[in-house]
C-alpha positions in Angstrom: 101.7 59.8 36.3 99.3 62.8 36.8 101.4 63.9 39.8 104.6 63.8 37.8 102.9 65.8 35.0 101.6 68.4 37.5 105.1 68.8 39.0 106.6 69.3 35.6 104.1 72.0 34.8 104.8 73.7 38.2 108.5 73.7 37.4 107.9 75.1 33.9 105.7 77.9 35.3 108.1 78.7 38.0 110.8 79.0 35.4 108.7 81.5 33.5 108.2 83.6 36.6 111.9 83.5 37.4 112.8 84.5 33.8 110.5 87.6 34.3 112.3 88.5 37.5 115.7 88.1 35.8 114.5 90.5 33.1 113.2 93.0 35.6 116.5 92.9 37.5 118.5 93.5 34.3 116.2 96.4 33.3 116.5 98.0 36.8 120.3 97.7 36.7 120.4 99.1 33.2 118.2 102.0 34.3 120.6 103.0 37.1 123.7 102.5 34.9 122.4 104.5 31.9 121.1 107.3 34.2 124.4 107.7 35.9 126.3 107.4 32.6 124.1 110.2 31.3 124.8 112.3 34.4 128.5 111.8 34.1 128.6 112.7 30.4 125.8 115.3 30.5 123.9 113.3 27.9 120.4 114.7 28.0 119.2 112.5 25.1 120.1 109.3 27.0 118.5 110.7 30.1 115.3 111.2 28.2 115.5 107.6 27.0 115.9 106.3 30.5 112.7 108.2 31.5 110.8 106.9 28.5 111.9 103.3 29.2 110.6 103.4 32.7 107.2 102.2 31.5 108.7 98.9 30.4 109.7 98.0 34.0 106.3 99.1 35.3 104.4 97.0 32.8 106.6 94.0 33.5 106.0 94.3 37.2 102.2 94.3 36.6 102.5 91.2 34.3 104.6 89.4 36.9 102.2 90.2 39.7 99.3 88.9 37.6 101.3 85.7 36.7 102.1 85.0 40.3 98.5 85.4 41.3 97.4 83.0 38.5 100.1 80.5 39.6 98.8 80.6 43.2 95.2 80.1 42.1 96.0 77.3 39.7 98.4 75.2 41.9 97.6 76.4 45.5 101.3 75.9 46.3 102.8 75.0 49.6 106.3 74.9 51.1 109.2 76.1 48.9 106.9 76.7 45.9 104.8 79.1 48.0 107.8 80.9 49.3 109.2 81.3 45.8 106.0 82.8 44.4 105.4 85.2 47.3 109.1 86.2 47.4 109.0 86.9 43.6 106.1 89.3 44.1 107.9 91.2 46.8 111.2 91.2 44.7 109.3 92.7 41.7 108.2 95.6 43.9 111.8 96.3 45.0 113.1 96.1 41.4 110.3 98.4 40.1 111.4 100.9 42.8 115.0 100.7 41.7 113.9 101.3 38.1 112.0 104.4 39.4 115.3 105.6 41.0 117.0 105.4 37.6 114.3 107.7 36.2 114.7 110.1 39.1 118.4 110.3 38.4 117.8 110.9 34.7 115.5 113.8 35.6 118.4 115.3 37.7 120.6 114.8 34.7 118.3 116.9 32.5 118.4 119.8 35.0 122.2 119.6 35.3 123.0 119.0 31.6 122.9 122.8 30.9 125.4 123.7 33.7 129.1 123.4 33.8 130.1 120.1 35.4 130.7 120.6 39.1 133.4 117.9 39.5 134.3 114.6 37.8 132.0 111.8 39.0 133.9 108.9 40.5 132.1 107.6 43.6 128.6 107.8 42.2 129.4 105.4 39.4 131.1 103.2 41.9 127.8 103.0 43.9 126.0 101.9 40.8 128.6 99.1 40.1 128.1 97.8 43.6 124.3 97.8 43.3 124.5 96.0 40.0 126.7 93.3 41.5 124.3 93.0 44.5 121.4 92.3 42.0 123.6 90.0 39.9 124.5 87.9 43.0 120.8 87.7 44.1 119.7 86.6 40.6 122.5 84.0 40.5 121.3 82.7 43.8 117.8 82.3 42.5 119.1 80.5 39.4 121.1 78.1 41.6 118.4 77.6 44.3 121.1 78.8 46.7 119.7 80.9 49.5 123.1 81.0 51.3 124.7 82.7 48.3 122.4 85.6 48.7 123.9 86.4 52.1 127.0 87.7 50.4 125.0 90.7 49.2 124.4 92.1 52.7 127.9 93.5 53.5 128.0 95.2 50.1 125.3 97.6 51.2 127.8 98.9 53.8 130.1 99.8 50.9 127.2 101.7 49.2 126.5 103.6 52.5 130.1 104.5 52.9 130.3 106.0 49.5 127.1 108.0 50.0 128.5 109.4 53.2 131.8 110.2 51.5 130.0 112.0 48.7 127.9 114.0 51.1 131.1 115.2 53.0 132.8 116.2 49.8 129.8 118.2 48.5 129.3 120.0 51.8 132.9 121.1 51.7 132.5 122.2 48.1 129.4 124.3 49.1 131.5 126.0 51.8 134.2 126.8 49.2 131.9 127.7 46.3 128.4 128.8 47.6 127.4 129.6 44.0 127.4 125.9 43.2 124.9 125.0 45.9 122.2 124.0 43.4 124.4 121.5 41.6 125.8 120.2 44.9 122.3 119.5 46.3 121.3 117.8 43.1 124.3 115.4 43.3 123.5 114.8 47.0 120.0 113.8 45.9 121.5 111.4 43.4 123.8 109.8 46.0 120.9 109.5 48.5 118.8 107.9 45.7 121.5 105.3 45.0 121.8 104.6 48.8 118.1 103.8 48.8 118.5 101.7 45.7 121.1 99.7 47.7 118.5 99.2 50.4 116.1 97.8 47.9 118.8 95.5 46.4 119.3 94.3 50.0 115.6 93.6 50.3 115.8 91.5 47.2 118.7 89.4 48.7 116.7 88.9 51.9 113.8 87.5 49.9 116.0 85.2 47.9 117.6 83.9 51.1 114.2 83.2 52.5 113.1 81.4 49.3 115.6 78.6 49.7 116.6 78.5 53.3 113.0 78.6 54.6 113.8 81.0 57.4 113.4 84.8 57.6 116.8 86.5 57.1 117.7 90.0 58.3 120.5 91.7 56.5 121.5 93.6 59.7 122.7 90.3 61.1 125.4 90.1 58.4 126.3 93.7 58.1 128.9 95.8 59.9 127.8 96.6 63.4 127.0 100.3 63.9 128.9 102.3 66.4 126.9 103.2 69.5 
């Protein structure tokens, strides 16, 4: 009976840890989405809010890290339980970094909000939508204990990389045509590079989720498009 009760408590505590990681993922996605919406619409007030809200993600990451350590000390987990707790700690670091990227984009928004818009933003918002879907798929895989489902995330990072390269090409051409717009162009390049890095962190999250439930280390490169030599 005691073993059954202990298992029940472990499941309950794991559920609490997962709920915290779900919330972090939602906040990280929201940070990117709001920051890019503010950039697209030159909304300095929203950009300031994104920056101010960054502390919420940081505090949640600290609480989650402490909760994972407490779980490990209390139950001394093995097998899948241990993989889940260790993976959640790593995932929290990646999600906190994605939240930081939202803040960085919001800061760029503040510097660009006083300038005429360089061009309508189309591909940058597309990058955000893909990253959001990457995180959604990973969190769904956690919820369903389905490591194989996380593998679907990996090819999506190729889409993010393709958009980043396309944005870079377009902005370089624009600089050649309008050298006076170089500051704005470089700021938008910085945004696209920031989102490309966010995609890398979303990929890291999927790798960890796959490891949680398959029990084997998974490398995204094995499932992505092969690079040309």
